[in-house]
Backbone atoms as SQL, in Angstrom:
CREATE TABLE atoms (id INTEGER PRIMARY KEY, chain TEXT, resi INTEGER, resn TEXT, atom TEXT, x REAL, y REAL, z REAL);
INSERT INTO atoms VALUES
  (1, 'A', 1, 'MET', 'N', 0.846, -1.188, 0.000),
  (2, 'A', 1, 'MET', 'CA', 0.000, 0.000, 0.000),
  (3, 'A', 1, 'MET', 'C', 0.886, 1.244, 0.000),
  (4, 'A', 2, 'ASP', 'N', 0.739, 2.071, -0.983),
  (5, 'A', 2, 'ASP', 'CA', 1.540, 3.284, -1.107),
  (6, 'A', 2, 'ASP', 'C', 0.882, 4.433, -0.354),
  (7, 'A', 3, 'ILE', 'N', 1.712, 5.232, 0.315),
  (8, 'A', 3, 'ILE', 'CA', 1.226, 6.413, 1.011),
  (9, 'A', 3, 'ILE', 'C', 1.287, 7.576, 0.036),
  (10, 'A', 4, 'PRO', 'N', 0.189, 8.294, -0.138),
  (11, 'A', 4, 'PRO', 'CA', 0.232, 9.456, -1.043),
  (12, 'A', 4, 'PRO', 'C', 1.275, 10.467, -0.577),
  (13, 'A', 5, 'GLN', 'N', 1.943, 11.105, -1.516),
  (14, 'A', 5, 'GLN', 'CA', 3.021, 12.039, -1.207),
  (15, 'A', 5, 'GLN', 'C', 2.543, 13.194, -0.339),
  (16, 'A', 6, 'HIS', 'N', 1.346, 13.700, -0.586),
  (17, 'A', 6, 'HIS', 'CA', 0.884, 14.863, 0.175),
  (18, 'A', 6, 'HIS', 'C', 0.642, 14.511, 1.641),
  (19, 'A', 7, 'ASP', 'N', 0.338, 13.253, 1.980),
  (20, 'A', 7, 'ASP', 'CA', 0.134, 12.869, 3.373),
  (21, 'A', 7, 'ASP', 'C', 1.440, 12.851, 4.153),
  (22, 'A', 8, 'SER', 'N', 2.525, 12.436, 3.533),
  (23, 'A', 8, 'SER', 'CA', 3.807, 12.342, 4.239),
  (24, 'A', 8, 'SER', 'C', 4.461, 13.709, 4.433),
  (25, 'A', 9, 'ASP', 'N', 4.036, 14.717, 3.678),
  (26, 'A', 9, 'ASP', 'CA', 4.629, 16.048, 3.791),
  (27, 'A', 9, 'ASP', 'C', 3.885, 16.970, 4.760),
  (28, 'A', 10, 'GLN', 'N', 2.804, 16.487, 5.330),
  (29, 'A', 10, 'GLN', 'CA', 2.031, 17.349, 6.218),
  (30, 'A', 10, 'GLN', 'C', 2.808, 17.651, 7.488),
  (31, 'A', 11, 'ALA', 'N', 2.489, 18.785, 8.078),
  (32, 'A', 11, 'ALA', 'CA', 3.154, 19.202, 9.316),
  (33, 'A', 11, 'ALA', 'C', 2.734, 18.268, 10.450),
  (34, 'A', 12, 'LEU', 'N', 3.551, 18.228, 11.500),
  (35, 'A', 12, 'LEU', 'CA', 3.236, 17.412, 12.660),
  (36, 'A', 12, 'LEU', 'C', 1.988, 17.930, 13.357),
  (37, 'A', 13, 'ALA', 'N', 1.338, 17.056, 14.119),
  (38, 'A', 13, 'ALA', 'CA', 0.122, 17.451, 14.819),
  (39, 'A', 13, 'ALA', 'C', 0.408, 18.576, 15.806),
  (40, 'A', 14, 'CYS', 'N', 1.555, 18.509, 16.487),
  (41, 'A', 14, 'CYS', 'CA', 1.957, 19.564, 17.433),
  (42, 'A', 14, 'CYS', 'C', 3.145, 20.298, 16.834),
  (43, 'A', 15, 'PRO', 'N', 2.965, 21.520, 16.389),
  (44, 'A', 15, 'PRO', 'CA', 4.108, 22.229, 15.798),
  (45, 'A', 15, 'PRO', 'C', 5.185, 22.499, 16.835),
  (46, 'A', 16, 'GLU', 'N', 6.413, 22.546, 16.386),
  (47, 'A', 16, 'GLU', 'CA', 7.541, 22.805, 17.282),
  (48, 'A', 16, 'GLU', 'C', 7.474, 24.252, 17.767),
  (49, 'A', 17, 'PRO', 'N', 7.691, 24.470, 19.065),
  (50, 'A', 17, 'PRO', 'CA', 7.632, 25.844, 19.573),
  (51, 'A', 17, 'PRO', 'C', 8.797, 26.679, 19.035),
  (52, 'A', 18, 'ALA', 'N', 8.616, 27.967, 19.072),
  (53, 'A', 18, 'ALA', 'CA', 9.664, 28.870, 18.617),
  (54, 'A', 18, 'ALA', 'C', 10.887, 28.736, 19.521),
  (55, 'A', 19, 'SER', 'N', 12.072, 28.909, 18.974),
  (56, 'A', 19, 'SER', 'CA', 13.292, 28.787, 19.763),
  (57, 'A', 19, 'SER', 'C', 13.429, 29.971, 20.716),
  (58, 'A', 20, 'HIS', 'N', 14.083, 29.720, 21.812),
  (59, 'A', 20, 'HIS', 'CA', 14.299, 30.750, 22.826),
  (60, 'A', 20, 'HIS', 'C', 15.323, 31.759, 22.305),
  (61, 'A', 21, 'PRO', 'N', 15.168, 33.032, 22.612),
  (62, 'A', 21, 'PRO', 'CA', 16.112, 34.043, 22.115),
  (63, 'A', 21, 'PRO', 'C', 17.554, 33.786, 22.541),
  (64, 'A', 22, 'ASN', 'N', 17.765, 33.136, 23.688),
  (65, 'A', 22, 'ASN', 'CA', 19.135, 32.881, 24.141),
  (66, 'A', 22, 'ASN', 'C', 19.850, 31.839, 23.292),
  (67, 'A', 23, 'TRP', 'N', 19.140, 31.121, 22.441),
  (68, 'A', 23, 'TRP', 'CA', 19.764, 30.121, 21.591),
  (69, 'A', 23, 'TRP', 'C', 20.494, 30.767, 20.424),
  (70, 'A', 24, 'HIS', 'N', 20.266, 32.031, 20.196),
  (71, 'A', 24, 'HIS', 'CA', 20.885, 32.724, 19.074),
  (72, 'A', 24, 'HIS', 'C', 21.976, 33.641, 19.591),
  (73, 'A', 25, 'ARG', 'N', 23.100, 33.639, 18.910),
  (74, 'A', 25, 'ARG', 'CA', 24.202, 34.514, 19.299),
  (75, 'A', 25, 'ARG', 'C', 24.070, 35.837, 18.560),
  (76, 'A', 26, 'HIS', 'N', 24.262, 36.905, 19.301),
  (77, 'A', 26, 'HIS', 'CA', 24.254, 38.224, 18.698),
  (78, 'A', 26, 'HIS', 'C', 25.617, 38.848, 18.951),
  (79, 'A', 27, 'GLY', 'N', 26.111, 39.549, 18.002),
  (80, 'A', 27, 'GLY', 'CA', 27.399, 40.200, 18.163),
  (81, 'A', 27, 'GLY', 'C', 28.495, 39.435, 17.440),
  (82, 'A', 28, 'PRO', 'N', 29.734, 39.819, 17.691),
  (83, 'A', 28, 'PRO', 'CA', 30.845, 39.204, 16.965),
  (84, 'A', 28, 'PRO', 'C', 31.056, 37.753, 17.381),
  (85, 'A', 29, 'LYS', 'N', 31.528, 36.962, 16.436),
  (86, 'A', 29, 'LYS', 'CA', 31.826, 35.563, 16.715),
  (87, 'A', 29, 'LYS', 'C', 33.120, 35.483, 17.528),
  (88, 'A', 30, 'PRO', 'N', 33.242, 34.457, 18.369),
  (89, 'A', 30, 'PRO', 'CA', 34.480, 34.320, 19.138),
  (90, 'A', 30, 'PRO', 'C', 35.664, 34.033, 18.210),
  (91, 'A', 31, 'ALA', 'N', 36.833, 34.482, 18.635),
  (92, 'A', 31, 'ALA', 'CA', 38.036, 34.290, 17.825),
  (93, 'A', 31, 'ALA', 'C', 38.421, 32.815, 17.795),
  (94, 'A', 32, 'ARG', 'N', 38.929, 32.376, 16.675),
  (95, 'A', 32, 'ARG', 'CA', 39.391, 30.992, 16.557),
  (96, 'A', 32, 'ARG', 'C', 40.646, 30.815, 17.414),
  (97, 'A', 33, 'PRO', 'N', 40.829, 29.639, 18.014),
  (98, 'A', 33, 'PRO', 'CA', 42.031, 29.425, 18.816),
  (99, 'A', 33, 'PRO', 'C', 43.286, 29.465, 17.939),
  (100, 'A', 34, 'THR', 'N', 44.356, 29.969, 18.527),
  (101, 'A', 34, 'THR', 'CA', 45.617, 30.031, 17.795),
  (102, 'A', 34, 'THR', 'C', 46.192, 28.630, 17.677),
  (103, 'A', 35, 'ARG', 'N', 47.232, 28.490, 16.867),
  (104, 'A', 35, 'ARG', 'CA', 47.890, 27.195, 16.677),
  (105, 'A', 35, 'ARG', 'C', 48.415, 26.665, 18.013),
  (106, 'A', 36, 'GLY', 'N', 48.975, 27.543, 18.830),
  (107, 'A', 36, 'GLY', 'CA', 49.479, 27.135, 20.136),
  (108, 'A', 36, 'GLY', 'C', 48.368, 26.669, 21.065),
  (109, 'A', 37, 'GLN', 'N', 47.233, 27.373, 21.048),
  (110, 'A', 37, 'GLN', 'CA', 46.102, 26.969, 21.879),
  (111, 'A', 37, 'GLN', 'C', 45.537, 25.630, 21.420),
  (112, 'A', 38, 'GLN', 'N', 45.478, 25.425, 20.108),
  (113, 'A', 38, 'GLN', 'CA', 44.995, 24.152, 19.582),
  (114, 'A', 38, 'GLN', 'C', 45.903, 23.008, 20.016),
  (115, 'A', 39, 'GLN', 'N', 47.216, 23.225, 19.944),
  (116, 'A', 39, 'GLN', 'CA', 48.164, 22.191, 20.322),
  (117, 'A', 39, 'GLN', 'C', 48.060, 21.885, 21.818),
  (118, 'A', 40, 'ARG', 'N', 47.939, 22.930, 22.636),
  (119, 'A', 40, 'ARG', 'CA', 47.796, 22.737, 24.082),
  (120, 'A', 40, 'ARG', 'C', 46.514, 21.973, 24.410),
  (121, 'A', 41, 'ASN', 'N', 45.408, 22.323, 23.758),
  (122, 'A', 41, 'ASN', 'CA', 44.148, 21.625, 23.966),
  (123, 'A', 41, 'ASN', 'C', 44.261, 20.154, 23.580),
  (124, 'A', 42, 'GLN', 'N', 44.941, 19.892, 22.475),
  (125, 'A', 42, 'GLN', 'CA', 45.107, 18.515, 22.029),
  (126, 'A', 42, 'GLN', 'C', 45.959, 17.721, 23.021),
  (127, 'A', 43, 'GLU', 'N', 47.031, 18.341, 23.523),
  (128, 'A', 43, 'GLU', 'CA', 47.886, 17.666, 24.503),
  (129, 'A', 43, 'GLU', 'C', 47.103, 17.345, 25.776),
  (130, 'A', 44, 'LEU', 'N', 46.298, 18.301, 26.253),
  (131, 'A', 44, 'LEU', 'CA', 45.502, 18.062, 27.457),
  (132, 'A', 44, 'LEU', 'C', 44.447, 16.985, 27.233),
  (133, 'A', 45, 'LEU', 'N', 43.836, 16.976, 26.056),
  (134, 'A', 45, 'LEU', 'CA', 42.841, 15.965, 25.747),
  (135, 'A', 45, 'LEU', 'C', 43.476, 14.582, 25.734),
  (136, 'A', 46, 'LEU', 'N', 44.608, 14.455, 25.063),
  (137, 'A', 46, 'LEU', 'CA', 45.287, 13.163, 24.999),
  (138, 'A', 46, 'LEU', 'C', 45.761, 12.720, 26.375),
  (139, 'A', 47, 'TRP', 'N', 46.260, 13.655, 27.184),
  (140, 'A', 47, 'TRP', 'CA', 46.680, 13.320, 28.544),
  (141, 'A', 47, 'TRP', 'C', 45.496, 12.797, 29.343),
  (142, 'A', 48, 'GLY', 'N', 44.356, 13.475, 29.217),
  (143, 'A', 48, 'GLY', 'CA', 43.167, 13.058, 29.948),
  (144, 'A', 48, 'GLY', 'C', 42.655, 11.699, 29.511),
  (145, 'A', 49, 'LEU', 'N', 42.793, 11.384, 28.227),
  (146, 'A', 49, 'LEU', 'CA', 42.316, 10.100, 27.735),
  (147, 'A', 49, 'LEU', 'C', 43.209, 8.946, 28.180),
  (148, 'A', 50, 'ARG', 'N', 44.492, 9.186, 28.314),
  (149, 'A', 50, 'ARG', 'CA', 45.396, 8.081, 28.646),
  (150, 'A', 50, 'ARG', 'C', 45.702, 7.975, 30.140),
  (151, 'A', 51, 'THR', 'N', 45.249, 8.913, 30.939),
  (152, 'A', 51, 'THR', 'CA', 45.559, 8.929, 32.363),
  (153, 'A', 51, 'THR', 'C', 44.476, 8.205, 33.149),
  (154, 'A', 52, 'ASP', 'N', 44.904, 7.399, 34.115),
  (155, 'A', 52, 'ASP', 'CA', 43.975, 6.758, 35.029),
  (156, 'A', 52, 'ASP', 'C', 43.668, 7.749, 36.134),
  (157, 'A', 53, 'HIS', 'N', 42.459, 8.234, 36.185),
  (158, 'A', 53, 'HIS', 'CA', 42.101, 9.296, 37.110),
  (159, 'A', 53, 'HIS', 'C', 41.771, 8.791, 38.510),
  (160, 'A', 54, 'THR', 'N', 41.732, 7.482, 38.718),
  (161, 'A', 54, 'THR', 'CA', 41.355, 6.962, 40.035),
  (162, 'A', 54, 'THR', 'C', 42.475, 7.114, 41.054),
  (163, 'A', 55, 'HIS', 'N', 43.720, 7.220, 40.622),
  (164, 'A', 55, 'HIS', 'CA', 44.826, 7.302, 41.577),
  (165, 'A', 55, 'HIS', 'C', 44.993, 8.695, 42.177),
  (166, 'A', 56, 'HIS', 'N', 44.183, 9.654, 41.786),
  (167, 'A', 56, 'HIS', 'CA', 44.286, 11.000, 42.325),
  (168, 'A', 56, 'HIS', 'C', 43.519, 11.180, 43.636),
  (169, 'A', 57, 'ARG', 'N', 42.740, 10.176, 44.011),
  (170, 'A', 57, 'ARG', 'CA', 41.969, 10.283, 45.245),
  (171, 'A', 57, 'ARG', 'C', 42.892, 10.139, 46.461),
  (172, 'A', 58, 'ARG', 'N', 42.495, 10.775, 47.529),
  (173, 'A', 58, 'ARG', 'CA', 43.229, 10.606, 48.785),
  (174, 'A', 58, 'ARG', 'C', 42.835, 9.290, 49.424),
  (175, 'A', 59, 'ALA', 'N', 43.718, 8.724, 50.204),
  (176, 'A', 59, 'ALA', 'CA', 43.449, 7.456, 50.858),
  (177, 'A', 59, 'ALA', 'C', 42.308, 7.608, 51.868),
  (178, 'A', 60, 'GLU', 'N', 42.192, 8.779, 52.513),
  (179, 'A', 60, 'GLU', 'CA', 41.145, 8.987, 53.509),
  (180, 'A', 60, 'GLU', 'C', 39.765, 9.042, 52.855),
  (181, 'A', 61, 'ALA', 'N', 39.682, 9.459, 51.628),
  (182, 'A', 61, 'ALA', 'CA', 38.388, 9.625, 50.965),
  (183, 'A', 61, 'ALA', 'C', 37.788, 8.295, 50.549),
  (184, 'A', 62, 'ILE', 'N', 38.580, 7.256, 50.525),
  (185, 'A', 62, 'ILE', 'CA', 38.071, 5.953, 50.053),
  (186, 'A', 62, 'ILE', 'C', 37.316, 5.235, 51.143);
């Protein structure tokens, strides 16, 4: 059974509400990170991915 094309293009029963004004940015766009900032961010990300974070807890906290 084929669905007629006009039925599949109809709007949803409940239309999506308008977006909140805070979802839109006004003013200048933020500056792109410099090459040094990008490299530092990448180093920190890789460090965080390969580091076991459980050994940073104090013995008393366990």
